[in-house]
C-alpha positions as CSV (number, residue, x, y, z in Angstrom):
1,M,24.1,11.3,-4.0
2,N,26.4,9.2,-1.7
3,K,23.7,7.1,-0.1
4,T,21.1,4.8,-1.4
5,L,17.9,6.3,-2.8
6,F,15.1,3.8,-2.0
7,I,12.2,3.9,-4.4
8,S,8.9,2.5,-3.1
9,K,5.3,2.7,-4.5
10,G,4.4,5.3,-1.9
11,M,7.5,7.4,-2.7
12,L,6.6,7.3,-6.4
13,T,3.0,8.3,-5.8
14,S,4.2,11.2,-3.6
15,V,6.9,12.6,-5.8
16,L,4.8,12.3,-8.9
17,G,1.9,14.0,-7.1
18,C,2.6,17.0,-4.9
19,E,6.3,17.6,-4.6
20,V,5.9,19.8,-1.6
21,H,4.1,17.0,0.3
22,F,6.9,14.6,-0.8
23,Q,9.5,16.9,0.9
24,Q,7.6,17.0,4.2
25,K,9.5,15.2,7.0
26,D,6.7,15.6,9.7
27,E,6.0,12.3,11.4
28,F,2.8,10.6,10.5
29,A,0.2,10.8,13.3
30,W,-1.6,7.5,14.0
31,N,-5.2,7.4,15.1
32,V,-8.1,4.9,14.8
33,T,-8.9,5.9,11.3
34,T,-5.4,5.7,9.9
35,A,-4.7,2.4,11.8
36,I,-7.7,0.4,10.5
37,G,-6.1,-0.6,7.2
38,T,-2.8,-1.7,8.7
39,V,-4.5,-3.7,11.5
40,A,-6.9,-5.4,9.0
41,H,-4.1,-6.2,6.6
42,R,-2.1,-7.8,9.4
43,A,-5.1,-9.8,10.4
44,I,-5.6,-11.1,6.9
45,E,-1.9,-11.9,6.8
46,L,-2.3,-14.1,9.9
47,L,-5.3,-15.7,8.3
48,T,-3.1,-17.1,5.5
49,G,-1.1,-19.2,7.9
50,W,-3.6,-19.8,10.7
51,R,-4.5,-23.4,11.5
52,G,-8.2,-24.0,11.6
53,T,-10.9,-21.3,11.0
54,P,-10.5,-18.5,13.5
55,Y,-13.1,-15.8,14.2
56,P,-12.2,-12.5,12.5
57,A,-12.1,-10.7,15.8
58,T,-9.5,-13.2,17.1
59,L,-7.3,-12.3,14.1
60,V,-7.8,-8.6,14.7
61,N,-7.0,-8.8,18.4
62,E,-3.8,-10.9,17.6
63,S,-2.9,-8.3,14.9
64,I,-3.2,-5.4,17.4
65,A,-1.1,-7.3,19.9
66,R,1.7,-8.1,17.4
67,L,1.8,-4.7,15.9
68,G,1.8,-3.2,19.4
69,E,5.0,-5.0,20.1
70,K,6.9,-3.1,17.4
71,P,9.2,-0.3,18.5
72,N,7.7,2.3,16.2
73,S,5.0,5.0,16.2
74,L,2.2,2.6,15.4
75,G,3.2,0.3,18.2
76,D,3.2,3.3,20.6
77,F,-0.3,4.3,19.5
78,L,-1.7,0.8,19.9
79,T,-0.2,0.3,23.3
80,T,-1.4,3.6,24.7
81,M,-4.8,4.0,23.0
82,T,-7.9,4.3,25.2
83,D,-10.4,1.5,25.7
84,G,-12.8,3.4,23.5
85,D,-10.3,3.7,20.7
86,R,-9.5,0.0,21.0
87,A,-13.1,-0.9,20.7
88,D,-13.6,1.3,17.7
89,L,-10.4,0.0,16.0
90,T,-11.3,-3.6,16.7
91,N,-14.8,-3.3,15.3
92,A,-13.7,-1.4,12.2
93,A,-10.9,-3.8,11.4
94,T,-13.0,-6.8,12.1
95,D,-15.6,-5.5,9.6
96,R,-12.9,-5.4,6.9
97,V,-11.7,-9.0,7.7
98,V,-15.3,-10.3,7.6
99,K,-15.8,-8.6,4.2
100,F,-12.6,-10.2,3.0
101,T,-13.7,-13.7,4.1
102,E,-17.1,-13.2,2.6
103,S,-15.9,-11.9,-0.8
104,F,-12.6,-13.7,-1.4
105,P,-12.3,-17.4,-2.2
106,P,-10.9,-19.5,0.7
107,L,-7.1,-19.4,0.7
108,Q,-6.3,-23.0,0.0
109,Q,-2.7,-24.0,0.4
110,S,-2.7,-25.1,-3.2
111,F,-3.0,-21.4,-4.1
112,I,0.5,-20.9,-2.5
113,P,-0.7,-17.8,-0.6
114,V,2.0,-15.5,0.7
115,A,1.2,-12.4,2.7
116,E,3.4,-9.3,3.0
117,S,5.9,-10.6,0.3
118,S,8.9,-8.3,0.1
119,I,10.5,-7.5,-3.2
120,R,13.8,-5.7,-3.7
121,W,15.9,-5.0,-6.8
122,P,18.8,-4.7,-7.0
123,E,20.0,-6.0,-3.7
124,S,22.2,-2.9,-3.2
125,G,23.3,0.1,-5.1
126,T,22.8,3.9,-5.5
127,I,19.1,3.4,-6.4
128,V,17.1,0.4,-5.1
129,L,13.5,-0.4,-5.9
130,G,11.5,-2.2,-3.3
131,G,8.1,-2.9,-1.8
132,K,5.9,-5.3,0.0
133,S,2.7,-6.7,-1.6
134,D,-0.2,-7.5,0.6
135,L,-0.9,-10.9,-0.9
136,T,0.5,-13.1,-3.7
137,L,-1.0,-16.3,-5.1
138,G,0.8,-18.9,-7.2
139,R,4.4,-18.8,-8.5
140,A,6.3,-19.0,-11.7
141,E,6.9,-22.5,-12.9
142,L,9.1,-23.6,-15.7
143,G,9.4,-20.1,-17.0
144,E,5.6,-19.7,-17.1
145,S,3.9,-16.7,-15.6
146,R,1.4,-17.9,-13.0
147,K,1.7,-15.4,-10.0
148,V,-1.0,-13.1,-9.0
149,I,-0.2,-10.0,-7.0
150,I,-3.0,-8.5,-4.9
151,D,-3.1,-5.2,-2.9
152,L,-5.8,-4.9,-0.2
153,K,-7.4,-1.5,0.0
154,T,-9.7,0.2,2.5
155,G,-11.8,3.0,1.3
156,G,-12.5,3.9,-2.3
157,A,-10.5,3.4,-5.5
158,W,-8.0,6.0,-6.6
159,P,-6.2,6.2,-10.0
160,N,-2.8,5.7,-8.5
161,H,-3.8,2.3,-7.0
162,M,-3.3,0.5,-10.3
163,D,-0.1,2.4,-10.9
164,E,1.3,1.1,-7.6
165,L,0.3,-2.5,-8.6
166,R,2.1,-2.1,-12.0
167,F,5.2,-1.0,-10.0
168,Y,5.0,-4.4,-8.2
169,A,4.6,-6.2,-11.5
170,L,7.8,-4.4,-12.7
171,L,9.6,-5.3,-9.5
172,E,8.6,-9.0,-9.8
173,T,9.8,-9.1,-13.5
174,L,13.1,-7.5,-12.7
175,R,13.7,-9.8,-9.7
176,T,12.8,-13.1,-11.4
177,G,12.8,-12.4,-15.1
178,I,9.2,-13.6,-15.3
179,P,6.3,-11.2,-15.1
180,P,3.3,-12.0,-12.9
181,R,0.2,-13.1,-14.8
182,L,-2.2,-10.8,-13.1
183,I,-2.4,-7.8,-10.7
184,A,-5.5,-6.8,-8.7
185,G,-6.7,-4.3,-6.2
186,F,-9.1,-5.9,-3.7
187,Y,-11.3,-3.3,-2.0
188,L,-12.4,-4.5,1.4
189,D,-15.3,-2.1,1.9
190,A,-16.9,-3.0,-1.4
191,G,-15.8,-6.6,-1.4
192,R,-14.7,-6.6,-5.0
193,A,-11.5,-7.0,-7.0
194,V,-10.3,-4.8,-9.9
195,P,-7.9,-7.0,-11.9
196,E,-5.6,-6.3,-14.8
197,H,-3.6,-8.7,-16.9
198,V,0.2,-7.9,-17.0
199,T,1.3,-7.2,-20.6
200,L,4.4,-5.6,-22.2
201,E,2.5,-2.3,-22.2
202,T,1.9,-2.7,-18.5
203,L,5.6,-3.1,-17.7
204,S,6.6,-0.3,-20.2
205,S,4.2,2.1,-18.5
206,A,5.5,1.1,-15.0
207,M,9.1,1.6,-16.2
208,R,8.4,5.1,-17.6
209,R,6.6,6.1,-14.4
210,T,9.4,4.8,-12.2
211,L,12.1,6.5,-14.2
212,D,10.1,9.8,-14.1
213,G,9.8,9.5,-10.3
214,I,13.5,8.8,-9.8
215,G,14.4,11.8,-12.0
216,R,12.1,14.1,-10.0
217,A,13.3,12.8,-6.7
218,V,17.0,13.3,-7.6
219,E,16.3,16.8,-8.8
220,L,14.5,17.7,-5.5
221,L,17.3,16.2,-3.4
222,E,19.7,18.3,-5.4
223,G,17.9,21.5,-4.6
224,R,15.2,22.1,-7.3
225,E,12.2,24.0,-5.9
226,A,9.2,21.7,-5.3
227,T,5.9,22.2,-7.2
228,K,2.5,22.0,-5.5
229,R,0.1,19.6,-7.1
230,P,-3.2,19.1,-5.2
231,Q,-4.1,15.4,-4.9
232,A,-5.6,12.8,-2.6
233,S,-2.7,13.2,-0.1
234,C,-4.0,16.7,0.7
235,R,-6.4,15.0,3.1
236,W,-3.6,14.2,5.5
237,C,-0.9,16.6,4.5
238,P,0.4,18.7,7.5
239,L,0.4,21.8,5.3
240,A,-3.3,21.4,4.3
241,T,-4.5,24.3,6.5
242,Q,-1.9,26.7,5.1
243,C,-2.1,25.6,1.4
244,E,-4.6,27.5,-0.7
245,E,-4.3,25.1,-3.6
246,G,-4.9,22.1,-1.4
247,S,-7.8,23.6,0.5
248,A,-9.5,24.6,-2.8
249,W,-9.0,21.1,-4.2
250,L,-10.5,19.5,-1.1
251,E,-13.5,21.8,-1.2
252,E,-14.0,20.9,-4.8
253,Q,-13.8,17.2,-4.1
254,S,-16.3,17.5,-1.2
255,A,-18.7,19.4,-3.4
256,D,-18.5,16.7,-6.1
257,R,-19.5,14.0,-3.6
258,D,-22.5,16.0,-2.3
């Protein structure tokens, strides 16, 4: 490999799941459903620095406007969506923000809240680990672990969610030498947090998973044949209609919910 291999939480989840899906280069298609989480997250990010107490819908409208200014596929969708789609998106994202403000303690400045905090380690090299946590509270002081890393989630809980948070804990530890005190997934629809204390076992598990993902990614980039592994990403995989394994898995999951 002559160029940098960037390892993110999404990349690890993908390569450790269905390798065929990992190799897909098709551009992600934005719609109201897929944009809700991103718009709600951006609105909550604005909330952490907003002076006064804004209405949730105000935050969502500002979020849509700011994301729409970006020269990317999401910005294109937001600036060209119909009035009906805008209304649906605004209502759904506002619902998530309301649930956050109802369920989460007020973000006092003494908590040192930081939204969309980027972590990268090392700064450069053949392999770089990186990510952006939705919300962090606190900071390390005098070598003491006090930081809490939070990922905001729409929809239900999936097993890989905690794995992704453990990856963030590993990144924070590599970057500062001090692990965070706590990681937590906060589920906006349910209005509840799923916390986990960061221990040596947490970091060891995250390291093993990261090294496994790097190894598989390198093998695939060097030409190894990809393996199909049905998983949650089958719901939006562009190959879903032609993949027998994925279709069967989706039918089984649908039957379990009925």
